[in-house]
Each structure stands twice: as structure tokens, then as C-alpha cells.
N, C-alpha and C positions, 0 to 999 in steps of 0.2 A: 077400560074404554074398546069402545064392541068395534067389531074389526067388518065393514060390510063387505057382505058376497061378490065374487067373482060375477060376471055377465057373462051369462054361456058364449058370447061370439068373443070373449078375452080367454077364457078357457081351451078356447078351443085353436087359439093361435098358440096358446102355452103347447098344447100336448104335441102340436104339428111341429115347430121349433124343437120340443128334446125329441122328437120320434128323426128329426131332419139328425138332428147332434150325434144320439144314438148309433145313429146307422151312419154316419160320415167317421163316427169315431171305430164301428165293430171293421168298415170295408177298412178304412190304413191298421188297424192292429195286422187282417188277415194279409194283406199287401205283406206288411212290412217283417210279416212271424210268419210261415207258411206252419209253425209246431202250434195248430190254432186247440184252444180246449174239445173241439170233436175230435181230433186227429191222439193229444196227450187220453184219451180215454177210449178207443179205438180198441177193437176185443188185438188177440194176438193170435187168435184161429178164430174157426169155422165151432159149433156145435156146441153145448154145454159150457153156461159162462163160469170159473167158478174163484172169481178174482184177481185174476192173475195166479194164483196156486199152484203149481207142479213141484210132482216129486220127483225128482232123479235118481236112476238105477246109480249108483258108482258099484267098480269093480274092487275088491282089494286083497289083500293074501291070505286074509279066512274068508274068501267068498262074498257076495254080492249085498250090498244093503243101498237104503232108502234115504236120502236123505231130503231136506222140507228148503223146495226154494217161494221166493211171492213175488212177482211182477205188481211194481207200484207205476202207472202212464207204459208213454210208448214215446220217446223220441229214439228217431235214427241215428242221431249222432255222439250222445251224451245217455250213454246206460251206467250207472254206479250201482256196481255189485259190493257189495259191504261184508267183512271179515268182523266179527263179535270179536272179543276178547274173553277172560280166562286165565285160560283154555278150559271151555267148557261152560259157555253162560250161551243163551240167545238170542236171538235180532231184537228182542222185544226192545232194549233197550234204546235203542235203536229208532224209535218210531217217534222222537220229534224230530227228526228228519220230515216224517209230513207236511207240519207246519212253515217249512223255508221250500222246498225244492220245487214242492208241484205249481206251484203260483211263477215259480220261475220257465216252466214246463223243462224241467229234468224229468229222466225216470231212474228210480234206482228200484235193485234188487233186490231184499231183505235173504238170507241164507243161513240155517241152522247148520251147522256142522256137524258132523257126525258124533253124536252123542250125545249132542246140547239137541235143547227144545224140542221140536216137534219133529228131528229125523233121531231114526232108531240108535237104540241105544244099548249095542253089544257093549259086554264086558268082560271083555280079551285087551289087557293091560296093552299086549305087541302092536295093537294100533293105534296107538297117540304116540306118534313118533313123525317130527314132522316134515320127511319126504315124502310122510303117505299120504298127510294132509295135503301137502303141494300136487301130488297127483290126485286125489279130487278135487280138489280147485278145477284141474283143467277138464276132469270130463264133467262137470260144474258149466265152466263158460261152454266145451264143445256142445253139451246138451241144450244149452238155452240158446243157441246161435252168435255168440259175441265174439267180438274181433277186432282189432286195430282199426278199423272206422267211428268204432264207438264205443268201448271199453273200457270205462277208469275206472282200477279194483282202489279200493279204500275197506284198508285195515287200521282197528282204532286195539291198540295193548298187544293181546296176546296175536292178536288178527296183522299187528301191525308185521310182527316178524312173518308170518304166512307170509302177505305181500311181500317184504320184502326178496325173501326166498323164492318164489313164487317169480318175480319180477328176477331176477339173477338168473331164471333158468328161460320163464320165456317169453319175455322182455316184448319183443316179437309182435306178440298178442293183443301188446296195450297202447294204448291212445296217450293213457293216461295212469298215474301212479301217486296215490293219497296215505302219507302213515301219519298216525295220527299218533300221539303219545306213545311212540315208543323211544327205544333207543336202537341202537344197530349191535348193541354186545350186552349181554347177561350176565359177566364179570362189572360192567363198567356202571351199569343198575347195581346190582348189587353194593358195588361198592358207593353208589352215591348213596342209599336208601338207609346201611350203616356210620356213612362217616358224613352227613348232612342233616337227614331226615331224623332217624334213631336222634340224636340232639336236638332237635326242637318239641322234642316231647321231652313233658315235665320228670325232672329225675328219676322219682320216687313211682309214676308207671313204671316211665321205661328200664328198672329195676326190675319194676314184679313183673311186666311181658319178657322179660329177660331168664329170669328163673323158671316161669313155665316152658321156653323153647329150650330150656336147658334140660327140659325133662323132657319131652315131648310131649307135654300137656299143651295140647293145642286146642282137645275137646272140652279143654274146663272153661265155660261158660265165662269166667274171668276174661279169661284173653280176648274175648269181643271185647266185652264193659270194658277193658282198657281202651282196647283200639277204635273202637268206632267216638267217641269223641275227643282223643286224642291223636287220633291219625288217619280214620277216614272222612270227620271232616274239617280235615285241615288240611291233606291233600287228594282224596277219590275224588268226594265234592264237595264244594262250601255251601253248601245252603245248610241250615239246621237240621239235624236230623232226622226228625219231627217233619218236618217241610219236605222232607227228598220225595221231586217227582216219582209216579204211582206207578210209569216205565221203568224208571231207576230198581228200584225198590222189587218189583213184580222180575224183571230178566235178570238180577246178581239171585233174587232169591232161588230160582232153577239151575245155580250153579250145579254142573257133574263134577259134586267132589272128589270121585274117582279117578276123573279126567284130570281134574288142576295139582290134585298134591304129585299122579304120577309124571307131570311133565314141569309143572314150575315148584314144588316143593310146598309142604304145609307154612312156610314163616311170612310171616307179610314183610321181611324185611328181605328184598332178593331172593334169588333162587337159590337153595338148598340142596341139603341131603342130596338121595338118588335121582335126585327133579332128573329128565330128561336135558334141560333145555341150560341147565345150570354152567354149560360152558361152551355157547352158542355164540359166536362173534365172528362176524359180517364186516364187522368195519373196515376193513384191509379192502373188500370188494367191490362197493358202493361208486366206485371210478368206473367200474363198468356197466352203473346203470347210462342209458343214453334219453330214455325214454322221460318227457314230460315229470318230473316228481313234485308234489307240496310235503314241505314236513310241518306237521301243527305240534306244536309247543304250548306248554303254558309256565307262568312262573311259580307256580304252587304246585306241579304234576309230583309224580312218585317218581318222573323220569327226570333225569337233567335239562331244564331248557335249551344249555350255551350246548352238550351232547348233540341236543336234535339239531340247534343250528351249522354246525358243525358238517352233520348228514347230509342238511341242505348243500352247504357248499361244495361234499365231495361227486357228490351226483352229476354228472356232465351237467344237464337243466333245471335245476332248482332254483325252488322258492320257501323260504322258511316263513312261518304265523305263528310269531307270539301272541298267545290270550292273557293280560298282563294280571287278570281277576279270579282265572281257572284255576283247573289242577288238572287232574286225569280223567274224568270227565266234562270238561269242557267246551264239550257240547249243550250241556247243562245250565255251568254253572259261569260261562262267559258267552251265551249266544250271541251277540251280536257280533264280536269280534272273531267267535270260529267259521258262521255262518257266510260272514258277508266277504270273508278271506276263500273259503268255501266254493261260493259259488263265481267271486272274480274269476280263478281258479279254472275252474270245470266251462263257463261261456270263452276263456280267452281265444280259443284256438277255434270256433265257431261262430 
């Protein structure tokens, strides 16, 4: 069938109609939403533009260091500061946020904590202490001009511990808090890992893992050979291992092992040994939190989803989001649930 060409008059009419429709649509958007694309990508300051990156000088008991931050977008009402997990992981596994937050006009800020990613990497183990990290977050907040009028603190995994600790001391500086995939008690986390998660592994694999741990033979390649298919693919990210998203493997591949072992311990089943965090427990203090709080859990997580639901009920103004198909990295293996719930929370009060 041969398609007849449009006449010039018809083409002109169609073009005018499309132009008027687009103009009307754009005017409606600008009227309804003052945070346009132009303002969202507006420079934060004058001078040479570096894509929102800013090194922040922090003071510590061991002297000054520099930590790396990068702003993505500009929204005067919603600025999400991201605290990565590990301890010792970089911001990179958060890169999936770029597929969801910008189109909603939500600003977010990458932040490599001291010892991770693009920040300074001191080797003094005394710096890997929770209260010092809290003060690091506060110094970054001040340096970036974040306040109770716009700051949402999102902490994932270890970052969730840090976010809880920060909020318990400085919640007056927050507009909202997001605790993603982290329980409020290290002993409870260890108990769940040993009594629930470990028993889901094939008995022979678990026995071999426990034998390696008993000998403190964590550097043995066999340890991760067993854990990757039997634990990581089940409870860290439920995507076939050979299909794990590149930002996730890149981010976890740069983990600061010294920081991780010092704070978390060498075992993948809870916090053990001389880990700084092994006795950390804030469950009884959560009722002190009055700032709007979203707790995100997942059915297949390394963290007990029932415990995280309890957390949301314990804080004064809490909401619980369960990712039924997700695990510890629910922002990847249950993206629709994770980001629909997160965006709804962030936009609720704005």
C-alpha cells in the first residue's frame, strides 16, 4: 500500500497544533511545579563548574582530612544525603538512584565517608569509631548548607547505623530520616544471621563455612566461593551473580577491608570478634526519634524484616516499607517497590 504524502497546508496545520500543545503543556508544568529542569540543574555556585563535586575538609582527633561529596540536582526542599554501607564501601552502588530521583526533581548527594572511595584513606584504626563518624556527617552537613528545611538523611546497611546515631544526637537538623536495610541492634542482627539465615544454607556448605571461620581462615578463597552462591545471591542481591549490576560490583569491589573488619568483623554472619560495633544496640532509644522516618526492609534481607517493622512502629512518626522480592540490596532486586515507596515518602511533606 502506497502512503500518500501530506500536503504542505496539512503539514503546517499539524506543526502549529503540536507547537501549541507543547507550549501549553510546558506552561502547565512550570505553573504547577516551580522546580523545573532549568532550576534542577542550576549551578550551586559561580566559577568553574565541576559537576557538583565538593571536597569537604573535616576535623578529627587525628587531624584534618578531606572527604568527597557530589551534588546531583538542585531542590531547595528535598536534599537527600546518602550514607553508604560496608563499613568502608563507596557511594558507587547508589548510582541506580540516578534512574529514579532526578525525574522527580529530587536532589541527592553522594558522600564517601572517610576511608572510602574518593575520600582520604588514613590507616589509623582509632578513626573507625562510630561517634567520630557522626561528627563527620555533621561537619559535611554544615559545609554543604543542609538544614531541617531540606535535609533527608538516607543510610543503608552500616550507613543506617550511622543515620540512626546521627538522628539521635542531631535530629533537629533533619527534615526526614530513611533507615534502609539495617536493624537497630547488632546482637539481634547476629542472632538472626545465625539462627535464621545460616540454617537456610545447604548443610554441607554451612559446615565448611563454619570450619573456616573457626580457624579464622577468612582469606581462604574457598570462604567466598561458598558464600557467593549460598549467601550473597540469596540475601545480598537476588540477581544471578553473573548479572549483578556493574555499579554494585564496582562499589563493593573497593571496600576498605581494614575499616570493615575493624568495625564489622571478618564474619559474614553478624558482627563478631573484636568488632567495634558488635555490642551496638539502639532499640530502646528509637522512641526518642520524632522526625518523620521511613524504615525499608526486605523479605530476603540479611536483616530481620520483622525487627525493622518494629523500628518503624517505635519511632514517633514512622513508616515501614517492605520489599517482598528484595534482599539487602533491594534498590536493585526490588527496584519498583523500593523507589516507589522512597519517592512517596520524600514527596509527602513537600
